[in-house]
C-alpha positions, -999 to 999 in steps of 0.1 A, spaced: 0 0 1 16 32 -12 21 59 19 15 95 13 30 123 39 10 156 32 31 184 44 14 213 58 30 248 65 9 269 91 13 302 106 -9 318 129 -41 310 114 -53 288 140 -90 286 127 -85 274 93 -58 247 102 -81 233 121 -106 233 98 -80 219 72 -74 188 98 -107 188 101 -116 178 66 -83 154 58 -96 136 86 -126 127 58 -109 120 28 -111 86 13 -79 70 19 -89 31 16 -59 26 -9 -34 44 6 -18 53 37 -14 90 49 6 111 75 4 147 82 32 166 86 23 202 103 53 225 98 43 252 122 64 281 115 69 299 151 27 304 155 15 325 189 -17 323 187 -15 287 203 -20 261 167 5 240 181 -10 235 210 -44 229 196 -34 206 171 -19 186 198 -53 188 213 -75 176 187 -57 159 162 -29 144 183 -17 116 149 -4 146 133 28 148 139 44 186 142 71 199 132 84 235 149 100 263 131 112 293 144 96 317 129 117 322 95 111 295 73 83 311 56 60 288 29 96 276 10 112 266 41 84 250 63 73 228 28 111 216 31 112 207 66 84 185 59 99 176 31 127 163 46 106 145 72 86 123 43 122 113 28 140 106 62 110 81 67 110 62 33 70 77 21 67 74 -13 49 103 -24 46 140 -9 16 160 -10 20 200 -7 -10 211 7 -20 246 18 -41 244 48 -62 276 32 -79 254 5 -112 233 3 -113 198 -17 -135 169 -22 -136 141 -6 -116 123 -38 -93 142 -46 -62 126 -32 -75 93 -43 -81 104 -78 -45 122 -79 -32 89 -72 -47 72 -97 -34 96 -119 4 91 -103 -3 59 -110 -7 61 -148 22 91 -150 50 76 -127 78 100 -120 53 129 -127 40 153 -105 4 155 -103 -21 186 -93 -55 194 -88 -82 215 -107 -84 247 -88 -120 262 -89 -127 293 -72 -144 289 -35 -170 317 -39 -181 298 -72 -174 266 -74 -181 258 -107 -158 285 -123 -121 271 -122 -94 294 -112 -68 272 -130 -60 244 -146 -21 245 -150 -1 275 -155 23 281 -188 50 310 -192 32 336 -221 41 370 -230 75 387 -234 101 368 -225 78 346 -205 73 375 -176 34 363 -172 24 325 -156 -15 327 -169 -39 296 -161 -51 274 -185 -88 273 -189 -89 307 -164 -128 316 -158 -144 283 -181 -167 265 -164 -155 237 -149 -182 212 -169 -167 226 -202 -131 204 -191 -133 176 -211 -102 159 -203 -89 137 -175 -57 147 -176 -37 182 -186 1 188 -192 9 214 -179 45 240 -176 37 255 -145 18 247 -114 12 267 -80 16 243 -48 -20 248 -33 -15 210 -40 16 189 -54 16 152 -54 56 146 -57 71 113 -60 97 113 -36 124 99 -59 121 134 -78 129 150 -50 156 120 -49 168 136 -85 157 168 -80 165 182 -46 141 207 -22 125 234 -30 151 265 -32 144 286 2 177 304 -4 162 324 -36 120 318 -32 116 319 6 74 326 -1 68 334 -37 75 314 -67 97 284 -49 70 266 -60 71 273 -98 109 273 -94 107 240 -85 85 226 -111 104 243 -140 139 224 -124 116 191 -124 107 199 -163 139 202 -172 148 168 -154 121 152 -173 97 157 -147 64 165 -165 29 181 -147 0 163 -150 -35 185 -137 -59 160 -129 -91 173 -136 -113 151 -114 -90 160 -87 -103 193 -74 -90 216 -53 -110 251 -42 -92 283 -30 -96 321 -29 -67 334 -41 -67 361 -12 -51 400 -3 -16 390 -13 -29 385 -50 -15 406 -70 -51 419 -90 -68 423 -56 -45 438 -36 -37 466 -64 -76 471 -64 -79 476 -29 -53 488 -13 -33 526 -15 -4 536 -31 17 533 -1 9 497 3 13 487 -30 49 506 -32 57 484 1 42 454 -14 76 455 -41 98 452 -7 80 428 16 91 390 7 57 380 18 43 400 -15 33 384 -47 54 409 -64 87 412 -39 111 424 -65 135 404 -53 121 374 -60 109 384 -95 146 392 -105 155 360 -97 129 339 -110 139 361 -146 174 353 -139 170 319 -131 146 307 -160 150 329 -188 179 328 -210 206 340 -222 212 363 -191 214 395 -210 174 389 -222 169 375 -182 178 412 -172 153 426 -199 123 406 -186 132 421 -154 131 453 -167 99 448 -182 82 438 -148 96 469 -128 82 494 -158 52 474 -154 48 482 -116 56 517 -123 30 520 -145 3 504 -120 17 527 -95 12 558 -115 -21 545 -118 -29 543 -80 -17 575 -72 -35 599 -99 -66 578 -107 -96 576 -85 -102 538 -69 -133 538 -95 -116 543 -123 -85 515 -113 -110 488 -103 -133 501 -142 -93 495 -157 -86 468 -136 -119 450 -148 -113 457 -187 -79 442 -185 -87 410 -158 -122 402 -164 -148 413 -136 -153 378 -123 -116 370 -116 -122 402 -93 -161 389 -80 -147 357 -73 -121 362 -48 
């Protein structure tokens, strides 16, 4: 019987973490064994104590508050590898899912051995609509990473399996051997954002594809750190600070490192990063001089009203 480690990074959102663990207790697991590894990165809200009280079967590893997403995930992955578990599922604690999602992912993993399996991601507030069925690089020098089937109805997708170039780390089922061949997530250069995409691209270069299983369904809201929502709802000052905040998806250092690693030749990587800076400067200019009503109107036109309303 296959053994799966579910690795969940957590930090100071006790209620959300406990709800995730409650839901995991209800998933179908007749065909595999599950070990839940929660990495609590120095929470001060009682997460560690609450998990021990209500979910004593969960293996809890503790960080010092400086692990961020990538470092916390790596700590859980190391535990899984040391205990020779067959697969590692990286999972965010703020997602919802169907009870058969992991069963379906494992079925796909058996059909596509040595590859990474991901879920169909739908909006939490509108579960019939797709947020992402995998991602790919496009635009100027691969600067953008749009989602496949974005804002399409899930019922319109007929394929069971979709090959993808990129994916975010909401839920990725990764065979043990991929980590042995590729290594861990790069927490030095991508401590919080884009560590998942960096890992997937490295794995792809080593011959490990990403397969999206459309029968394995997850639900999420992209939240306040998603660039589109953050840009519209927050002030000019907050948008400017985001460029220098490691927790932000627009953190300049993360974007620079990603471009320099995954765009070739290096000259074009630098040009790609400059394009990002110019684009962010234009967005800040818009925030500084246009009223919020007009900013929202422009954002609707560029990204679609559904993207905003489904957050």
